[in-house]
N, C-alpha and C positions, 0 to 999 in steps of 0.2 A: 352300098358300096358292094360289087359282086366280088368273086371269087379273085385271089391277090395270085399273080403269077411271079415267081423267082426264077432266075438263070442265073446257073455256078460253071464258071468254067475253073476247070483241075489241070493244073501241068505237073508235071513231075516236081517231084522234089528236089532241093538243093541237095549236093552230097556234100557230106559232112565227112572229114576224116577224125575217122576215132582216134583218141587217145592211146598212145602206145602203151603198155602196160609196165614193160621194161624202162621207158622215160620217166616215168611217174613213181616206179614202186618205192621207192626211198627218197622222199623229199625233204629228210632232216627234221620234222615235227616229231616231237613226243605221244605217242599213240597207246592208248592203254587197251591193253587184249584182259578182258574180264572173262575169268572160269569160274564155274560152282561145278561141286558133286554132292553127292548124298551123304558122303562121310570123307574122311581124310585123303583116304585109299583108291577111292572113286577122281578124288581132284587133281592127285599126284597120276592116273590114268589118263584122263583128260589131258594134264598139262604133255603127257607124253606121247598121245594123239596129234595132238597141234603141232608139237616139235616133229617129230616126223614126216608131217605134211607138210610145214614151212622147210623143211631141211631138204625134202625129196622135189626141190627145184618149180615149184608153183607159181607159176607167171600173176601174182595177184600185187593190188598194191595194199601196204602194211594199213593205208586208212580205210581201206575196205574192210579190212579182215579185221581193224578194232570197230568197226562201228556193226558187222555182223556179231560180235561176242556181245555187245553191248545189247541189240535191240532183239536178236532173235535167241537168247540164250535162257533155258530156264535157272530159274535161282533156287536152287537147292542151298542148303545150312553149309556147308562147307565152301567157303569163297577163296578164291586167289585172284590179282592183277599182275601183269608185268607191264611196265612202264617201256618202251623201245621207240628209236629213233631210226630202225634197219629193222631190214628183216636177220640178220646175222646177230644181231641184237634182241631180237625176238624169241630168236632160236635159244642162244644164251640163258636168256631170264627164265623161259618156258622149263629148259633145262635145269636151272636154280630151285626152280617151282618144285619138279619133279623130285629134285632129290633132297629137296630142303636145305638147300644151300644158303648161297649170298642174299641176305637180305638185303641189300641195297639194290638189287637186282629184281626181288622177287618177294610180295606180300600176299601175308596170309590171315585172314578171319575167320573165325568161329563164331557163327552167333550175329553176326554184323561187329563185332568188335575187330578191330585193327589188331593185327598181332607185331 
């Protein structure tokens, strides 16, 4: 056998319409937001930072925020979780976690034990 020749014809890629973040930001599914800090004070500061970021009008999908909080967070000893079905509910839950308020919206654990 001698060498083999291959020919490839490249065409322009199909145009795919990007999904609007406004249309899919709140689709009604409960999404967990997972936070952690070196201690309780750091955890509450993290909740405050996320609360301010979401309240600032970020055009993000809640499910993407939840995924990032799960896949890309450092797992410190003091942990908290907020379950939310909308950005507004996430802000409310983060506020509760920051203020150590409503247990219905915010859960906190020390050393992996649910509180």
